[in-house]
C-alpha positions as CSV (number, residue, x, y, z in Angstrom):
1,M,61.8,156.8,218.9
2,I,59.8,157.2,215.7
3,E,56.2,156.0,215.7
4,F,55.0,154.9,212.2
5,H,51.6,155.5,210.8
6,L,50.1,154.4,207.4
7,D,47.7,156.2,205.2
8,A,45.8,153.6,203.1
9,R,44.3,156.4,200.9
10,S,47.7,157.9,199.9
11,G,48.3,155.6,197.0
12,V,51.9,155.1,198.3
13,A,53.1,151.6,199.0
14,P,53.3,150.9,202.8
15,Y,57.0,150.1,202.7
16,M,57.6,153.5,200.9
17,Q,55.6,155.3,203.6
18,L,57.8,153.8,206.3
19,I,61.0,154.8,204.3
20,R,59.7,158.4,203.9
21,Q,58.8,158.7,207.6
22,V,62.3,157.6,208.6
23,R,63.9,160.1,206.1
24,H,61.6,162.9,207.3
25,A,62.5,162.1,210.9
26,M,66.2,162.2,210.0
27,R,65.8,165.6,208.1
28,L,63.9,167.1,211.1
29,G,66.5,165.9,213.6
30,L,64.1,163.5,215.3
31,L,66.3,160.6,214.4
32,K,70.0,160.9,214.9
33,E,73.0,158.7,214.4
34,G,72.9,155.8,216.9
35,D,69.1,155.9,217.4
36,R,67.3,152.6,217.2
37,L,64.4,152.1,214.9
38,P,61.4,150.2,216.3
39,T,61.7,146.4,216.0
40,V,59.8,144.8,213.2
41,K,57.5,143.2,215.8
42,D,56.7,146.6,217.3
43,V,55.9,148.1,213.9
44,V,53.7,145.1,213.0
45,A,51.8,145.4,216.3
46,R,51.4,149.2,216.0
47,V,50.3,149.6,212.4
48,A,49.0,146.2,211.5
49,I,51.3,145.5,208.6
50,N,53.0,142.4,207.2
51,P,56.5,141.9,208.8
52,N,57.9,141.4,205.3
53,T,56.8,144.9,204.4
54,V,58.7,146.4,207.4
55,L,61.8,144.2,206.5
56,K,61.6,145.5,202.9
57,A,61.6,149.1,204.2
58,Y,64.5,148.5,206.6
59,R,66.5,146.7,203.9
60,E,66.0,149.7,201.5
61,L,67.2,152.1,204.2
62,E,70.2,149.9,204.8
63,Y,71.0,149.8,201.1
64,E,70.9,153.6,201.1
65,G,73.4,153.6,204.0
66,L,71.0,155.2,206.4
67,V,70.6,152.4,208.9
68,K,72.5,149.2,209.9
69,P,71.1,146.1,211.6
70,R,72.8,144.7,214.6
71,P,71.8,141.1,215.1
72,G,70.0,140.7,218.4
73,L,70.0,144.4,219.1
74,G,67.9,146.0,216.4
75,T,68.3,148.4,213.5
76,F,70.2,151.6,214.1
77,V,70.6,155.0,212.3
78,T,74.0,155.3,210.9
79,R,73.8,159.0,209.6
80,T,71.5,161.9,209.4
81,L,70.1,163.8,206.5
82,G,69.8,167.3,207.9
83,G,72.8,169.6,208.6
84,E,73.0,171.9,211.6
85,S,72.2,175.0,209.6
86,E,69.2,173.3,208.1
87,L,67.9,172.3,211.5
88,A,68.4,175.8,212.8
89,A,66.1,177.1,210.1
90,H,63.2,174.8,211.0
91,E,61.8,176.6,214.0
92,P,61.1,180.0,212.4
93,L,59.8,178.3,209.3
94,R,57.6,176.1,211.4
95,R,56.1,179.2,213.1
96,D,55.4,180.7,209.7
97,L,53.8,177.5,208.6
98,D,51.7,177.3,211.7
99,G,50.4,180.8,211.0
100,W,49.6,179.8,207.4
101,L,47.8,176.6,208.5
102,A,45.7,178.7,211.0
103,K,44.7,181.0,208.1
104,A,43.8,178.0,206.0
105,R,41.6,176.6,208.8
106,D,40.0,180.1,209.4
107,A,39.2,180.1,205.6
108,G,37.3,176.9,206.1
109,L,39.7,174.5,204.5
110,G,39.8,170.9,205.6
111,D,42.8,168.6,205.8
112,E,42.6,167.3,202.3
113,S,42.1,170.8,200.8
114,I,45.1,172.1,202.8
115,E,47.3,169.2,201.6
116,A,46.1,169.7,198.0
117,L,46.8,173.4,198.1
118,F,50.2,173.0,199.6
119,A,51.2,170.1,197.3
120,D,50.1,172.0,194.2
121,T,51.8,175.2,195.2
122,F,55.0,173.4,196.1
123,R,54.9,171.6,192.7
124,Q,54.4,174.9,190.8
125,F,57.1,176.5,192.8
126,S,59.5,173.7,192.1
127,E,58.7,173.7,188.3
128,E,59.2,177.4,188.1
129,R,62.6,177.2,189.8
130,A,63.6,174.3,187.6
131,G,62.5,176.3,184.5
132,R,64.6,179.3,185.6
133,A,67.6,177.2,186.3
134,G,67.2,175.5,182.9
135,R,67.2,178.9,181.1
136,R,70.4,179.9,182.9
137,G,72.2,176.7,182.0
């Protein structure tokens, strides 16, 4: 079962953080069709959040067709976001990323610096790919 966490410094609304965490867990194969999400009560107790915020996140996930509530039973995953081939690629990529993170730590970078470097590099990479695709089209 997924365990939610919130980052007050992220600038991302708490309900969106919950939605992103569910989506990420689905993409990584940690949540599969039929799995139950934590109850609203459990999430409220674990991360000290307003129950309406959790309900908002769960409703959005339901609207997207990712989960379905079953009265008296809970909220259940109705589909996944990662295919088998995508999941198979995770482990070697995770090993490469672990090595990169170790190098970043050895270079003296802290968590925020690592996150900033990764986010900036990812953004540049995505923009360059989008630019190349736009020139082809």
